C-alpha positions as CSV (number, residue, x, y, z in Angstrom):
1,M,22.9,-49.5,-52.8
2,T,23.4,-47.1,-49.9
3,D,21.3,-47.3,-46.8
4,E,19.5,-44.2,-47.8
5,E,18.7,-45.6,-51.3
6,F,17.6,-48.9,-49.7
7,E,15.3,-47.0,-47.3
8,R,13.8,-45.0,-50.1
9,H,13.3,-48.2,-52.2
10,A,11.7,-50.0,-49.2
11,L,9.3,-47.1,-48.6
12,A,8.3,-47.1,-52.2
13,I,7.4,-50.8,-52.0
14,R,5.5,-50.2,-48.8
15,G,3.7,-47.4,-50.4
16,R,2.7,-49.5,-53.4
17,E,1.6,-52.4,-51.2
18,L,0.0,-50.6,-48.3
19,G,-1.1,-47.2,-49.6
20,A,-0.5,-43.9,-47.9
21,D,-2.4,-44.7,-44.8
22,G,-0.6,-48.0,-44.4
23,V,2.8,-46.4,-44.8
24,A,1.9,-43.7,-42.2
25,R,0.8,-46.5,-39.8
26,F,4.0,-48.5,-40.4
27,L,6.2,-45.5,-39.8
28,R,4.4,-44.5,-36.7
29,I,4.8,-48.0,-35.3
30,Y,8.4,-48.8,-36.4
31,R,10.3,-45.6,-36.2
32,A,12.8,-45.2,-33.4
33,G,11.2,-44.3,-30.1
34,S,12.3,-43.5,-26.7
35,G,13.5,-45.7,-23.9
36,D,16.2,-48.3,-23.5
37,Y,15.2,-51.4,-25.3
38,T,18.2,-53.4,-24.1
39,R,17.6,-52.6,-20.4
40,D,13.9,-53.3,-20.8
41,R,14.5,-56.6,-22.6
42,H,16.6,-57.8,-19.7
43,L,13.8,-57.0,-17.3
44,W,11.2,-58.7,-19.5
45,L,13.3,-61.8,-20.0
46,E,14.9,-61.9,-16.6
47,K,13.4,-65.2,-15.5
48,A,12.5,-66.6,-18.9
49,T,14.0,-70.0,-19.9
50,I,14.6,-71.2,-23.4
51,Q,11.7,-73.5,-22.9
52,D,9.4,-70.6,-22.0
53,I,10.5,-68.8,-25.2
54,M,10.0,-71.9,-27.4
55,V,6.5,-72.4,-26.0
56,E,5.6,-68.8,-26.9
57,V,7.1,-69.2,-30.4
58,E,5.2,-72.4,-31.0
59,Q,2.0,-70.9,-29.8
60,C,2.5,-67.9,-32.1
61,C,3.2,-70.2,-35.1
62,W,0.1,-72.2,-34.4
63,R,-2.0,-69.0,-34.2
64,E,-0.5,-67.8,-37.5
65,L,-1.4,-71.1,-39.2
66,G,-4.9,-70.9,-37.8
67,R,-4.6,-74.1,-35.7
């Protein structure tokens, strides 16, 4: 499957699962935007430690599980 075929297949699945409004929202949120993610990521994570990141991951997981 080529990348183009895969993208079409994935969009069809999203369309089936989310409907037209959901696909439009998904595309608006996840399509390529502007800016320099790599540069910005370094700024966001400049002083973060692995422990800081793990705390955030654990908090996110607990929220997802409703605990």
